[in-house]
N, C-alpha and C positions, 0 to 999 in steps of 0.2 A: 414811585415810577421816577425815570430817571433821564432827563434827555441832552446828546451832544450834537451840539451845535456847530456849521461851520456856515460862516459868513465869507463869500468871497467876492472880491471887485477883478469884474471882465474887461478887457478893453470894448469898445462900442463894437456894437454887430458880431459878436463872438460869445454870446452867452449860450446860446442853441450847442455849442461844444460842450459846456457843461453839463447841461440839461440832458442831451443825449447818455451822456457815458454814469449820469446817476440814475438814468429813469430806465434803464437795461435791466434786463433780472442779474442777480450776482448770490454771491457765497451767506450775504449780510442773512437775506430771507431765511437763512437755514440756522444760523446760529440759535442755540437755547437764550430763551430771555427777549429775543427781538421781537418788541411790539410791531412797531411800524418807521417809516420814512416818507417824509414829507418835503418834496423840492419843490420850492418856492422861485418865484424868478418877480423882482421886482418892476415898476412902472415905469418905467422912464422915456422920455421924445427923444434923447439925444447926451450922446458921454459915455461916460461907465457907467458901466449893466454891473447889476449887485445880484447873485443866486447866495439863498438859504437854505440849507439842508440841516432837518431835523430829525435826528435817527432818535425813536424813543425804546428802552427797552425799561423789564419789569423793574429792574433795579441797580445801582450801581455796582456792587459785584457781579451782575450777568456783562455788564460795558465792561467790569476787568478782565473779565476768564475772555472776552473776546478779544480784549486790546492784547492780552500776552497769551494768544491762540498760537499757533503755528502755521497757519494760513493767513492772517494777518500777519503776522513778523514775516513770513513768506512775501508776501504782497508788495510790503514796500523795500525788504530787501531788493527786489527785482529793480524797482526803480532809485535804488539808491544812488547810480552815478549817471541819473539820467538829466538834464536838465529842466528846471521847472517850465510848462509849456507857455511861449509866451504871452498868451492872449490870458492868462492869470499873472493879476496884478497883484491883489494881496489876499490871502487866506488869514481870519479870525478863528479860531476854535475856543468853545466855551460850553462850560459843561454845568446842567442844573438841576435840581433836585425840586420833584411840582411836588405843590403843596396844595393844590388845589385844582377839582376838575369840572365843570358847570356841561352838563349835556343838553340837549332838546328838551324841552317838555311836549309829549304827545296828548295834543286835546281829546276830545273823546263827542 
């Protein structure tokens, strides 16, 4: 398994804009090797907000296939000359190889 993360720092009161965008159905779910996507919102009382998006793939090869796909490239080209939304202050992208997974044990 392979996970790509995107940590986004958002201006106060605007994380809902990112949450709405990434919570809608899209083309990602139809890609070969896609496992799931989790959209997390950091609990903050005030100030900058944080949204973390975790996309799980069956393998790094599947993720690379998505990154090189025509549909993925076309989506980025469509936004090429558009300014970054003002509510997004920073984006950090990272990639992780899953080394262990634990799941709940069902008691009988």
